[in-house]
C-alpha positions, 0 to 999 in steps of 0.5 A: 499500500503506498503511504501517501494517501487521500480522502474519501468521505461518506453520506451523512448529516447537512447542517441547520442553522440551528445550533442546537438541533440534530442534522437531518439531511443526508450529504457527504463531505467530499460529495453531498447529497443533491439538495436544492439549496446549498451552504458555498463556504463548504462545497469551496473547502470540499473542493479546494481539500481534494485539489490539494489531496490531488497535488500532493499525490501528484508530486509525491515522486517529486520529494525524493529528488526535489526539496521544493516538491518536499516543502511542498508535499509536508506544507499540504500534508500537515493539515489537508487529511485533518481538514477532511477530518473536520469536515466529515464530523461536521456533517455527522450526526451522534444520533442512533442510527436509522435504517436509512442511513445504515444504508447509506453506509453500506452505499457510500462506503462498504460498496465503493470500497469493495469496487474500487479495491477490486479495480486496484488490485486487478491493476496493480497485479497487471503493472506490478504483479503477484497482486492479491485481492485483500480487503482488509489492507485498502489500496493508496487513497481507499484507506479514507473509506474505511476511516469514515465508517469507523468514525461513523461507528464510534461517534455515538459511543464518544458522544455520551461522554464527557469530555468527548475531545479529550478521549480522541486525543487520548486514543490518537495519541496512545495507539502510536505506542502499540505496533499491533494497531497497524494498517489493516482496516484503517484502524490505526489512522482512523483512531489517530485522526479520530480528534479531528473528527471529533473537532468537526462534530462539536463545531456543530454542537458549539456553532461556531460557523453558525456566528461566523457566517454573520460575522462583520466584514470587519471581524472577517478581515482581522481574522483571515489575516490572522489565519493567513499569518499562520499559512504564511509562518508555516509555509516559511518553516516548510523552505527554512527547515526542509533539511531538518524535517526530511532528516526527521522523517516529519512527512511520514509523521502527517500520514498517521499510520505508522507506530512510533517505534515504526516511524524510528522514534519510540522514545517515551516522549514520541506521543508528545510529538505527536501531539504537537503535530496534532495541535499544528493541524487543528491551528492549520485546519482551522486556518484553512477553513477561516481563509475559504470564501463565505461567498459563492465563487467560481469553483464553488459549484465543483464542491458537488463533485468531489467524490469523482475527483476523489476516487478517479484522479488515481488512475490518471496519476498512477501512470505517471507516478509509476513510469519513473519520469517525475524522477532526476531532473524531472524532480526540479521546480519547474516540474514541481509547478507543472505537476501542481498545474497538472494536478489543478486541471485534473481536479478540475476535468473530473469535476465537470459534470459529464464526468460525474454522469460518465462514471456513475455507474461505476461511483454510485452502483445501484445495489437495492438487491442487497437490502430489504424491501422496507430499506431498499429504496431510500427516502426523500431528500430532506431539505438542506439550509440555504447558503450564506453570504 
């Protein structure tokens, strides 16, 4: 399994304007359910985040020979997966799942996972040889599907505890000390990233973004200046200290898939490093979301197509990555910028409506035959709240 991986999310529940009301509308952080009204900020955030995933995968092969590529890769990986965790949690419900919600778990997570895992097994068997179908070991980007299933499974249990975010952090830091929790069913990554999912869910309970939607222009400008300063500081750190980051293998810590011993740091204080990186990711994710425009912009409409981008971009990039063309002199910074441009173009292309329509049979297969008659047909989609300026 490749170590650089990206997200895929599941339909859950859409936001409501009331701070304390339970969410009811089905949605997915990568590809929300169709609804007549949407909140532009979240669609924009989804598309920008998935484009960062594509960029990270596009330049990964260049990181071995280019400090510029490694600096950009480290910059992105510090927060892009935590950001998806927060978005997933924000649109999730801790209520006891209904039959329809459990049905969506199958249609949004289990079925796409099996389909894509099978396809990738065949592709890798043909290209690399010796590949066997193993559903317990997700291939490349598919790990986040299983992680989301775990998030949704444990959320109702964590929600009844006092200080659920505290316990999520304890689990995230503590799991790194165990070599027995690995990539099987994405369990290690799911536990490690659980705090971000809990943060997203609690942000909704606290109603912070409800207030952000209505914040004055002066407040927005001040907050975004601070958020921009955070991003500028992290970018400067990635540029100035990339030799030290490379020596410490920092970008592998951002995968959240190895134990501390597996990362070469089995000392007692390794959990403190994980905690520090979780806090860093939290600050960067907050800055990212605060910098996303609240109004509708030209890329907002692509926020409904991020499932297509996420699941299909790997097929476009795989031949380029495996050909070896990105090694050697093609790791120089002009080629890094070229791959960033290619990644953005791939993301925009795969978000086009005709691509979604053409690939719906693969990405959203009809599996009504799997279910009992009383849950075979999903109910009508509830209304979603309106967008915000």
